[in-house]
KEVOVEX-158526 format. One record per residue: residue number from 1; x, y, z of N, C-alpha, C in turn. Coordinates in steps of 0.1 Angstrom, whole numbers, plus 5000, padded with zeros to 4 digits. Each point is the difference from the previous one (the first is absolute). Layout:
REM residues N
<pt n="NUM" n_x="X" n_y="Y" n_z="Z" ca_x="X" ca_y="Y" ca_z="Z" c_x="X" c_y="Y" c_z="Z"/>
...
END
This chain:
REM residues 112
<pt n="1" n_x="4225" n_y="7405" n_z="6673" ca_x="4995" ca_y="5010" ca_z="5011" c_x="5000" c_y="4997" c_z="5016"/>
<pt n="2" n_x="5005" n_y="4985" n_z="5009" ca_x="5005" ca_y="4998" ca_z="5009" c_x="5009" c_y="5003" c_z="5004"/>
<pt n="3" n_x="5016" n_y="5002" n_z="4990" ca_x="5012" ca_y="5001" ca_z="5000" c_x="4997" c_y="5014" c_z="5005"/>
<pt n="4" n_x="4993" n_y="5009" n_z="4995" ca_x="5004" ca_y="5020" ca_z="5000" c_x="4993" c_y="4998" c_z="5013"/>
<pt n="5" n_x="4987" n_y="4995" n_z="5005" ca_x="5003" ca_y="5002" ca_z="5017" c_x="5003" c_y="4996" c_z="5012"/>
<pt n="6" n_x="5006" n_y="4992" n_z="4996" ca_x="5010" ca_y="4989" ca_z="5011" c_x="5012" c_y="5018" c_z="4994"/>
<pt n="7" n_x="5005" n_y="4999" n_z="4989" ca_x="5013" ca_y="5014" ca_z="5006" c_x="4989" c_y="5008" c_z="5004"/>
<pt n="8" n_x="4997" n_y="5007" n_z="4994" ca_x="4992" ca_y="5009" ca_z="5010" c_x="4994" c_y="5005" c_z="5014"/>
<pt n="9" n_x="5002" n_y="4984" n_z="5004" ca_x="4996" ca_y="4999" ca_z="5014" c_x="5016" c_y="5003" c_z="5000"/>
<pt n="10" n_x="5011" n_y="4991" n_z="4995" ca_x="5011" ca_y="5004" ca_z="5012" c_x="5007" c_y="5012" c_z="4995"/>
<pt n="11" n_x="4997" n_y="5004" n_z="4992" ca_x="5004" ca_y="5019" ca_z="4998" c_x="4993" c_y="5006" c_z="5012"/>
<pt n="12" n_x="4987" n_y="4995" n_z="5005" ca_x="4995" ca_y="5009" ca_z="5010" c_x="5008" c_y="4996" c_z="5010"/>
<pt n="13" n_x="5001" n_y="4984" n_z="5008" ca_x="5008" ca_y="5000" ca_z="5008" c_x="5012" c_y="5010" c_z="5001"/>
<pt n="14" n_x="5008" n_y="5000" n_z="4994" ca_x="5017" ca_y="5008" ca_z="5002" c_x="4995" c_y="5010" c_z="4998"/>
<pt n="15" n_x="4991" n_y="5012" n_z="4992" ca_x="4995" ca_y="5011" ca_z="5006" c_x="4994" c_y="5003" c_z="5016"/>
<pt n="16" n_x="4994" n_y="4989" n_z="5003" ca_x="4993" ca_y="5001" ca_z="5017" c_x="5016" c_y="4999" c_z="5005"/>
<pt n="17" n_x="5007" n_y="4989" n_z="4999" ca_x="5015" ca_y="5002" ca_z="5007" c_x="5006" c_y="5009" c_z="5000"/>
<pt n="18" n_x="5001" n_y="5005" n_z="4988" ca_x="5009" ca_y="5019" ca_z="5000" c_x="4994" c_y="5007" c_z="5006"/>
<pt n="19" n_x="4980" n_y="5001" n_z="5003" ca_x="4998" ca_y="5013" ca_z="5000" c_x="5001" c_y="4995" c_z="5025"/>
<pt n="20" n_x="4995" n_y="4991" n_z="4999" ca_x="5003" ca_y="4998" ca_z="5015" c_x="5017" c_y="4998" c_z="5008"/>
<pt n="21" n_x="5007" n_y="4999" n_z="4989" ca_x="5013" ca_y="5001" ca_z="5005" c_x="5004" c_y="5017" c_z="5000"/>
<pt n="22" n_x="4991" n_y="5011" n_z="4998" ca_x="5011" ca_y="5011" ca_z="4997" c_x="4982" c_y="5008" c_z="5017"/>
<pt n="23" n_x="4996" n_y="4989" n_z="5001" ca_x="4991" ca_y="5011" ca_z="5013" c_x="5013" c_y="4992" c_z="5013"/>
<pt n="24" n_x="4988" n_y="5009" n_z="5013" ca_x="5004" ca_y="5000" ca_z="5013" c_x="5005" c_y="4984" c_z="5005"/>
<pt n="25" n_x="4990" n_y="4991" n_z="4991" ca_x="4996" ca_y="4982" ca_z="5005" c_x="5005" c_y="4996" c_z="4989"/>
<pt n="26" n_x="5008" n_y="5002" n_z="4992" ca_x="5013" ca_y="4992" ca_z="4996" c_x="5003" c_y="4988" c_z="4996"/>
<pt n="27" n_x="5000" n_y="5000" n_z="5016" ca_x="5001" ca_y="4980" ca_z="4999" c_x="4991" c_y="4991" c_z="4997"/>
<pt n="28" n_x="4990" n_y="5004" n_z="4997" ca_x="4984" ca_y="4997" ca_z="4997" c_x="4996" c_y="4993" c_z="4987"/>
<pt n="29" n_x="5016" n_y="5011" n_z="4994" ca_x="5007" ca_y="4986" ca_z="4985" c_x="4997" c_y="4993" c_z="4999"/>
<pt n="30" n_x="5010" n_y="4993" n_z="5011" ca_x="5004" ca_y="4988" ca_z="5001" c_x="4994" c_y="4992" c_z="5008"/>
<pt n="31" n_x="4984" n_y="5002" n_z="4996" ca_x="4990" ca_y="4990" ca_z="5006" c_x="4990" c_y="4998" c_z="4983"/>
<pt n="32" n_x="5003" n_y="5014" n_z="4990" ca_x="4989" ca_y="4995" ca_z="4985" c_x="5006" c_y="4991" c_z="4995"/>
<pt n="33" n_x="5013" n_y="4991" n_z="5000" ca_x="5002" ca_y="4992" ca_z="4992" c_x="4998" c_y="4984" c_z="5005"/>
<pt n="34" n_x="4994" n_y="5006" n_z="5012" ca_x="5000" ca_y="4983" ca_z="5007" c_x="4982" c_y="4998" c_z="4995"/>
<pt n="35" n_x="4995" n_y="5008" n_z="4998" ca_x="4980" ca_y="4996" ca_z="4999" c_x="5002" c_y="4987" c_z="4992"/>
<pt n="36" n_x="4991" n_y="4989" n_z="5004" ca_x="5004" ca_y="4987" ca_z="4993" c_x="4991" c_y="4999" c_z="4989"/>
<pt n="37" n_x="5004" n_y="5009" n_z="4991" ca_x="4998" ca_y="4996" ca_z="4982" c_x="5002" c_y="4987" c_z="5001"/>
<pt n="38" n_x="5011" n_y="4997" n_z="4995" ca_x="5006" ca_y="4986" ca_z="4995" c_x="4990" c_y="4987" c_z="5006"/>
<pt n="39" n_x="5003" n_y="5002" n_z="5018" ca_x="4994" ca_y="4992" ca_z="5008" c_x="4988" c_y="4994" c_z="4996"/>
<pt n="40" n_x="4994" n_y="5012" n_z="4999" ca_x="4980" ca_y="5002" ca_z="4997" c_x="5002" c_y="4991" c_z="4984"/>
<pt n="41" n_x="5004" n_y="4999" n_z="4991" ca_x="5001" ca_y="4994" ca_z="4985" c_x="5002" c_y="4989" c_z="5005"/>
<pt n="42" n_x="5015" n_y="4996" n_z="5008" ca_x="5004" ca_y="4982" ca_z="5001" c_x="4988" c_y="4996" c_z="5006"/>
<pt n="43" n_x="4994" n_y="5004" n_z="5012" ca_x="4993" ca_y="4996" ca_z="5012" c_x="4984" c_y="4997" c_z="4991"/>
<pt n="44" n_x="4997" n_y="5004" n_z="4993" ca_x="4992" ca_y="5004" ca_z="4986" c_x="4999" c_y="4983" c_z="4992"/>
<pt n="45" n_x="5011" n_y="5006" n_z="4996" ca_x="5007" ca_y="4985" ca_z="4988" c_x="4994" c_y="4986" c_z="5006"/>
<pt n="46" n_x="5010" n_y="4998" n_z="5010" ca_x="5006" ca_y="4987" ca_z="5012" c_x="4988" c_y="4997" c_z="5001"/>
<pt n="47" n_x="4988" n_y="5011" n_z="5007" ca_x="4987" ca_y="4997" ca_z="5008" c_x="4993" c_y="4994" c_z="4988"/>
<pt n="48" n_x="4998" n_y="5008" n_z="4989" ca_x="4992" ca_y="4994" ca_z="4993" c_x="5004" c_y="4991" c_z="4985"/>
<pt n="49" n_x="5013" n_y="4998" n_z="5000" ca_x="5004" ca_y="4990" ca_z="4994" c_x="5006" c_y="4984" c_z="5007"/>
<pt n="50" n_x="5005" n_y="5005" n_z="5014" ca_x="5003" ca_y="4985" ca_z="5006" c_x="4987" c_y="4998" c_z="5013"/>
<pt n="51" n_x="5000" n_y="4991" n_z="5009" ca_x="4998" ca_y="5000" ca_z="5015" c_x="4999" c_y="5014" c_z="5012"/>
<pt n="52" n_x="4992" n_y="4998" n_z="5009" ca_x="5003" ca_y="5009" ca_z="5008" c_x="5012" c_y="4995" c_z="5011"/>
<pt n="53" n_x="5000" n_y="4988" n_z="4998" ca_x="5014" ca_y="5000" ca_z="5009" c_x="5013" c_y="5005" c_z="4994"/>
<pt n="54" n_x="4997" n_y="4999" n_z="4984" ca_x="5014" ca_y="5007" ca_z="4995" c_x="4997" c_y="5011" c_z="5002"/>
<pt n="55" n_x="4992" n_y="5007" n_z="5002" ca_x="5002" ca_y="5015" ca_z="5003" c_x="5005" c_y="5004" c_z="5013"/>
<pt n="56" n_x="4995" n_y="4989" n_z="5007" ca_x="5005" ca_y="5005" ca_z="5012" c_x="5014" c_y="4999" c_z="5004"/>
<pt n="57" n_x="5007" n_y="4988" n_z="4993" ca_x="5013" ca_y="4997" ca_z="4994" c_x="5006" c_y="5012" c_z="4998"/>
<pt n="58" n_x="4993" n_y="5009" n_z="4989" ca_x="5006" ca_y="5013" ca_z="4996" c_x="5002" c_y="5006" c_z="5005"/>
<pt n="59" n_x="4991" n_y="5003" n_z="5008" ca_x="4999" ca_y="5009" ca_z="5012" c_x="5010" c_y="4996" c_z="5009"/>
<pt n="60" n_x="4999" n_y="4995" n_z="5008" ca_x="5013" ca_y="4995" ca_z="5011" c_x="5015" c_y="5002" c_z="4996"/>
<pt n="61" n_x="5003" n_y="4998" n_z="4983" ca_x="5014" ca_y="5000" ca_z="4993" c_x="4994" c_y="5016" c_z="5000"/>
<pt n="62" n_x="4993" n_y="5007" n_z="4997" ca_x="4999" ca_y="5017" ca_z="5002" c_x="5009" c_y="5003" c_z="5014"/>
<pt n="63" n_x="4991" n_y="4994" n_z="5009" ca_x="5007" ca_y="5002" ca_z="5014" c_x="5018" c_y="4996" c_z="5002"/>
<pt n="64" n_x="4997" n_y="4996" n_z="4997" ca_x="5016" ca_y="4997" ca_z="4999" c_x="5010" c_y="5007" c_z="4991"/>
<pt n="65" n_x="4993" n_y="5002" n_z="4983" ca_x="5005" ca_y="5013" ca_z="4993" c_x="5009" c_y="5013" c_z="5007"/>
<pt n="66" n_x="4994" n_y="5005" n_z="5009" ca_x="4995" ca_y="5014" ca_z="5007" c_x="5023" c_y="4997" c_z="5005"/>
<pt n="67" n_x="5004" n_y="4989" n_z="4998" ca_x="5011" ca_y="4996" ca_z="5006" c_x="5011" c_y="5007" c_z="4993"/>
<pt n="68" n_x="4999" n_y="4997" n_z="4988" ca_x="5009" ca_y="5007" ca_z="4991" c_x="4997" c_y="5013" c_z="4999"/>
<pt n="69" n_x="4988" n_y="5005" n_z="5001" ca_x="5000" ca_y="5022" ca_z="4997" c_x="5005" c_y="5000" c_z="5012"/>
<pt n="70" n_x="4999" n_y="4993" n_z="5016" ca_x="5008" ca_y="5006" ca_z="5012" c_x="5015" c_y="5000" c_z="4993"/>
<pt n="71" n_x="4997" n_y="4991" n_z="4999" ca_x="5023" ca_y="5000" ca_z="5001" c_x="5000" c_y="5013" c_z="4990"/>
<pt n="72" n_x="4997" n_y="4997" n_z="4991" ca_x="5001" ca_y="5015" ca_z="4983" c_x="5001" c_y="5015" c_z="5010"/>
<pt n="73" n_x="4990" n_y="4999" n_z="5009" ca_x="4997" ca_y="5010" ca_z="5002" c_x="5014" c_y="5006" c_z="5010"/>
<pt n="74" n_x="5002" n_y="4990" n_z="5012" ca_x="5005" ca_y="4997" ca_z="5013" c_x="5018" c_y="5006" c_z="4990"/>
<pt n="75" n_x="5001" n_y="4992" n_z="4991" ca_x="5014" ca_y="5000" ca_z="4992" c_x="5002" c_y="5013" c_z="4993"/>
<pt n="76" n_x="4992" n_y="5004" n_z="4994" ca_x="4998" ca_y="5018" ca_z="4997" c_x="5000" c_y="5007" c_z="5013"/>
<pt n="77" n_x="4995" n_y="4998" n_z="5009" ca_x="5000" ca_y="5009" ca_z="5011" c_x="5019" c_y="5006" c_z="5004"/>
<pt n="78" n_x="5005" n_y="4985" n_z="4999" ca_x="5018" ca_y="5000" ca_z="4998" c_x="5006" c_y="5003" c_z="4996"/>
<pt n="79" n_x="4996" n_y="4999" n_z="4990" ca_x="5007" ca_y="4998" ca_z="4983" c_x="4999" c_y="5017" c_z="4996"/>
<pt n="80" n_x="4991" n_y="5007" n_z="5001" ca_x="5003" ca_y="5019" ca_z="4994" c_x="5011" c_y="5006" c_z="5018"/>
<pt n="81" n_x="5000" n_y="4990" n_z="5006" ca_x="5008" ca_y="5008" ca_z="5010" c_x="5014" c_y="4999" c_z="4994"/>
<pt n="82" n_x="5002" n_y="4996" n_z="4993" ca_x="5016" ca_y="4993" ca_z="4993" c_x="5006" c_y="4999" c_z="4980"/>
<pt n="83" n_x="4986" n_y="5002" n_z="4996" ca_x="5002" ca_y="5001" ca_z="4991" c_x="4990" c_y="5011" c_z="4992"/>
<pt n="84" n_x="5005" n_y="5001" n_z="4983" ca_x="4990" ca_y="5012" ca_z="4996" c_x="4988" c_y="4992" c_z="4990"/>
<pt n="85" n_x="4986" n_y="5008" n_z="5004" ca_x="4988" ca_y="4990" ca_z="5002" c_x="4997" c_y="4994" c_z="4989"/>
<pt n="86" n_x="5005" n_y="4997" n_z="4983" ca_x="4998" ca_y="4993" ca_z="4995" c_x="5009" c_y="4986" c_z="5004"/>
<pt n="87" n_x="5008" n_y="5001" n_z="5001" ca_x="5014" ca_y="4985" ca_z="5012" c_x="4986" c_y="4993" c_z="5004"/>
<pt n="88" n_x="4995" n_y="5011" n_z="5013" ca_x="4991" ca_y="4998" ca_z="5012" c_x="4992" c_y="4989" c_z="4993"/>
<pt n="89" n_x="4992" n_y="5012" n_z="4992" ca_x="4992" ca_y="4991" ca_z="4997" c_x="4995" c_y="4986" c_z="4996"/>
<pt n="90" n_x="5017" n_y="4997" n_z="4989" ca_x="4999" ca_y="4992" ca_z="4992" c_x="5004" c_y="4989" c_z="5011"/>
<pt n="91" n_x="5012" n_y="5001" n_z="5005" ca_x="5003" ca_y="4991" ca_z="5010" c_x="4988" c_y="4994" c_z="5012"/>
<pt n="92" n_x="4988" n_y="5010" n_z="4997" ca_x="4989" ca_y="4997" ca_z="5010" c_x="4990" c_y="4988" c_z="4991"/>
<pt n="93" n_x="4998" n_y="5000" n_z="4990" ca_x="4996" ca_y="4994" ca_z="4990" c_x="5003" c_y="4983" c_z="5000"/>
<pt n="94" n_x="5016" n_y="5004" n_z="5005" ca_x="5006" ca_y="4981" ca_z="4997" c_x="4994" c_y="5001" c_z="5011"/>
<pt n="95" n_x="5005" n_y="5004" n_z="5014" ca_x="4993" ca_y="4994" ca_z="5009" c_x="4988" c_y="4994" c_z="5000"/>
<pt n="96" n_x="4993" n_y="5012" n_z="4996" ca_x="4985" ca_y="4987" ca_z="5000" c_x="5000" c_y="4993" c_z="4992"/>
<pt n="97" n_x="5008" n_y="4997" n_z="4984" ca_x="4997" ca_y="4991" ca_z="4997" c_x="5005" c_y="4987" c_z="5005"/>
<pt n="98" n_x="5014" n_y="5003" n_z="5008" ca_x="5003" ca_y="4989" ca_z="5006" c_x="4993" c_y="4997" c_z="5012"/>
<pt n="99" n_x="4992" n_y="5007" n_z="5002" ca_x="4993" ca_y="4996" ca_z="5013" c_x="4983" c_y="4991" c_z="4997"/>
<pt n="100" n_x="4995" n_y="5002" n_z="4987" ca_x="4994" ca_y="5002" ca_z="4993" c_x="5004" c_y="4979" c_z="4996"/>
<pt n="101" n_x="5014" n_y="5003" n_z="4993" ca_x="5002" ca_y="4986" ca_z="4994" c_x="5000" c_y="4987" c_z="5011"/>
<pt n="102" n_x="5007" n_y="5010" n_z="5016" ca_x="4994" ca_y="4987" ca_z="5005" c_x="4988" c_y="4998" c_z="5006"/>
<pt n="103" n_x="4996" n_y="5009" n_z="5004" ca_x="4990" ca_y="4999" ca_z="5003" c_x="4985" c_y="4990" c_z="4989"/>
<pt n="104" n_x="5004" n_y="4999" n_z="4986" ca_x="4990" ca_y="4992" ca_z="4990" c_x="5014" c_y="4986" c_z="5007"/>
<pt n="105" n_x="5011" n_y="4997" n_z="4997" ca_x="5005" ca_y="4988" ca_z="5004" c_x="4995" c_y="4992" c_z="5010"/>
<pt n="106" n_x="4999" n_y="5010" n_z="5014" ca_x="4991" ca_y="4994" ca_z="5012" c_x="4989" c_y="4995" c_z="4999"/>
<pt n="107" n_x="4993" n_y="5010" n_z="4994" ca_x="4981" ca_y="4996" ca_z="4997" c_x="5004" c_y="4983" c_z="4994"/>
<pt n="108" n_x="5005" n_y="5003" n_z="4985" ca_x="5001" ca_y="4987" ca_z="4990" c_x="5002" c_y="4988" c_z="5011"/>
<pt n="109" n_x="5012" n_y="4999" n_z="5008" ca_x="5007" ca_y="4990" ca_z="5012" c_x="4988" c_y="4996" c_z="5009"/>
<pt n="110" n_x="4994" n_y="5010" n_z="5009" ca_x="4988" ca_y="4997" ca_z="5003" c_x="4989" c_y="5000" c_z="4998"/>
<pt n="111" n_x="4997" n_y="4999" n_z="4992" ca_x="4983" ca_y="4999" ca_z="4995" c_x="5001" c_y="5000" c_z="4984"/>
<pt n="112" n_x="5006" n_y="4992" n_z="5003" ca_x="4998" ca_y="4997" ca_z="4983" c_x="4993" c_y="4984" c_z="5003"/>
END
């Protein structure tokens, strides 16, 4: 039953994004996927299964994790000027993946 509810919530979010993208304030559609659904789940699990210090570390890492998302957005901004949208999205995801890998590598080197 929980899986069905999660699927319905996901479908509602997609519908909300679709509806917002057709409004005068279409750019708000870019804010909806950033609602911290998974962060809430992760913080609850870490906060209940580990120490508060572990939760704080998770929060600080989450602050740094904004960097790969910024890399994605910046690269997509430039890629859409020279590529078809599907290729631009794919390249931006590759940039996000590389930035994420670099973040994890540096984090484990300096915080492990």
